[in-house]
N, C-alpha and C positions, 0 to 999 in steps of 0.2 A: 800839872806840871809837865808841860808839853818839851821843854830843853834840858840839856843837860847839865845847865847853870840853875836852873830853877830846882830839877832832882838835887844837886849837891848842896842848894841851900835848905832847902826841907831838910835832908838828912845832919846835918849840921844843925839847926833847931832840935830837932826831936831827937839825935842821939849826944850829942855835946851840950845840951841846954843854951843854945846859940853862941857857944864858945868855938868859935874858928879853931884859933892854936890848940887848944885842947885835941880838938878833931884832928886836926892835921898831925899833931905828934902821935896820936893813939893809930894813925893809917900811917905811920911812917913816911909821911910829908912835910918837907919844908913848909912853914907856915906862911913865906912870902909867895912858894912857887903856888900853893893852894889860893890865896889872894889874887892873883893872877888869873887863875883859871876862873873862880867867880865873877871877875870884872869882863873874862871873855878874850884876855890876850894868850892863854894858854886853853887847849881844848881841856875840859873836865873830864874825857873820857880816858885820856892819858891817866888817871890816877885810879881809876873805876876797881882794877883789880887790888890794888893796896886797899883800898877801902873794903872791897870783898871780903879780903883774907883777917880786915881788923874789926868788921862787923859781920858776923855770919849771917846774922838775923836779916840781914837787906836782901832784897829778892834780886836777883841776877838780870831776870827779865826786865823788873821795873825800872831798873838803874840804869842800863843801855838803851832802852826803848820809850818808857814810860808805861808800857802797857801792864794790866795786872795791879797787886799792892806792893805797897814800897817794902813792908815786912812782912816776914813770917807771919808774926800773930795775927797780923790782919788776914793773910789769907787764910789760917785755922778757925779765925772768927767766922768767916764768911763762909767756910766749910760747916761748920757747927750747925749757923744760923739756918743753911741748908737742909741739913740734918733733923733740926726741929723741926722746919716746916713740912718736910716729908712726915716725921712723927704725927703730928697735928691731924694732917689730912688723914692719915690712917687711922686717927682715934677718933674723927668724926664719920667717918667710912663706918668703922666697928659700933659706933654707937647706933648709925643710922638701921644697920644690919640688927642689933639688939632690941631695936623699938618696932621695928617692922616684924619682928619673929615675936615681940610680946603683941602686937597685936593679932599677927595670924591665931595665936592659942589663945586669946583672950585677957591678956593680962592686964 
């Protein structure tokens, strides 16, 4: 999602089940103002701070730039997956070491 409008539309879909009016009211944005931002008449970034306040799970960097994960839970999932991959590599290394040691002592 490269544009501010695309990121805004994504958040409406994910956080308000595609209900723009509900999203706007929760973020203390007038629904008609949000509608204009989605059409490109207003700059969506005008409302980003309100969105971040209303939806703390939204990643600030992603909202402003499109970089990173959209939601904190997505970032946390990514960090967990990286840790799991690291643990899997360590288990493999230790298994190989145990096998090598077993071969050395004739098991």
